C-alpha angles and dihedrals in degrees: 000000000000123000116236129196107226110198130176118193132189120247092267090058096255115144113258125170116352140165145155119260138172120250104238103177147293132255139160089295097056140263118333122213125184140201131189127229107281096034109149112248119189135195116209119329096336093307087134126012119185140157124242110255093204137033109255143175126218125212116210103191122208110260099340132132095240147049128208135215119200117199133211121248113291098043113115092235126044097201133023117186122192117206101225141150115274112288120261121207107202084182138341095280098050134059125178137179138164114256107225095193101242115113133187116205133186111204122212089256090059098256114141116210137189109217135191098018087144091055091048089053093048094047093049084068100034095049098027095234110205118243093253091054091052092046094049093045092050093046090049091052092050092048092047093050090059099036094048092045093048092042091234126161114348091356094071098075104293089129097060099087090049093046090055088060092063104029124101 
């Protein structure tokens, strides 16, 4: 399985969260990447270096304003969706997107939360997000809140076969 560099930037192009992951496969939902427990995850240019506490798979959907991470048992949240610009694949071993701050989480107890709305509002000013970026990010967050809560599409268990490939 090929290694892929997964990199989120901020709207000004500065490097945000990034890590290496293995390309696990592709289906109707998008491209699935995976990382084992202990995978090095960085923020910025080594501002923060940490290790993943849980195995996880990442869904990079085709032409959508979000990505999703699905975590192994034990993690406090089951799903963590980043609202982001549609992914760009400069080549098969690199995927990038702009993190737009909003996040949708499904906790282990089933609660679905919208996180970082305050940061989204602040960054609209700081980075001068264009109106279409704000509209697409907001629409993606609304869609995800419903889809994740209702366990529709990839949020109904599509990640499980991929998660098995990276779990202990």
